[in-house]
C-alpha positions in Angstrom: 118.0 91.7 96.2 115.0 89.5 95.9 112.3 91.7 95.0 108.2 89.9 95.7 106.1 92.3 92.5 103.1 91.9 92.6 100.1 93.1 90.1 96.6 93.4 89.9 93.4 94.1 88.7 91.4 97.2 91.5 88.4 99.3 91.7 89.6 102.9 92.6 93.0 103.8 93.0 92.2 106.3 96.3 90.7 103.1 97.8 93.5 101.0 97.4 96.6 103.6 98.7 94.5 103.8 101.3 94.2 99.9 102.5 97.9 99.6 101.0 98.9 103.6 103.3 97.5 101.8 106.8 99.8 98.7 105.8 103.5 100.3 105.6 104.7 100.4 108.9 104.0 96.2 108.9 105.8 96.4 105.2 108.0 98.1 107.7 108.5 95.7 110.0 108.5 93.3 107.3 112.0 93.8 106.0 110.7 96.0 103.3 113.7 98.5 102.7 111.9 99.9 99.0 108.6 100.2 97.3 107.7 101.4 94.1 104.1 101.4 93.1 103.3 101.5 89.5 99.9 101.7 87.2 100.1 101.7 83.0 100.1 104.5 80.9 96.3 103.4 79.6 94.5 101.5 82.7 94.4 103.6 85.9 92.7 100.0 87.7 95.6 98.9 87.3 98.2 98.9 89.9 102.1 96.8 90.0 104.0 96.9 93.0 107.9 96.2 93.9 108.5 95.5 97.5 112.3 94.6 98.0 114.3 93.1 101.0 117.1 92.3 102.0 116.3 87.9 101.6 114.8 85.3 100.1 113.2 84.9 103.0 111.2 88.6 104.7 110.2 88.3 100.4 108.3 84.8 101.0 107.1 85.3 104.5 105.5 89.2 103.6 103.6 87.8 100.2 102.4 83.9 102.7 100.7 87.9 104.6 99.3 88.9 101.8 97.6 85.7 100.9 96.6 84.4 104.1 95.2 87.9 105.4 95.8 91.1 103.6 93.9 89.0 99.7 92.3 87.2 101.4 90.0 89.8 103.6 87.7 91.8 101.1 87.4 94.6 104.2 91.6 94.3 104.0 91.7 94.9 100.1 89.1 96.3 99.6 90.0 97.5 96.2 91.4 94.1 95.3 89.5 92.4 92.0 90.4 89.9 91.8 93.1 87.7 92.9 97.0 89.1 92.2 99.5 87.9 90.5 102.9 87.4 92.5 105.9 86.2 92.3 109.5 86.8 93.7 112.7 87.8 91.7 116.1 88.4 92.4 118.6 90.4 90.1 121.0 88.8 88.1 123.9 90.4 86.2 122.9 90.0 81.8 127.0 88.9 80.2 126.4 91.9 77.7 
């Protein structure tokens, strides 16, 4: 299962969370099957998001949408600081 893994600094979690919620329907329409949002225990100005998809193509497509529509427009990402780090990951089975 491919996962779009995103990390970035934010100015305020409530502002970020409100903006994140605005795209809930779009995440579902884009193929997100599960999501998880985490914050480091020692830094409430940082978020880590994992979005699961059925295919790598869906994950790549959603990443392109984030880069061109969400992160590129300050009103769509009002609490974002700097450039997010994002990559598509695939699960692997370790030998041990």
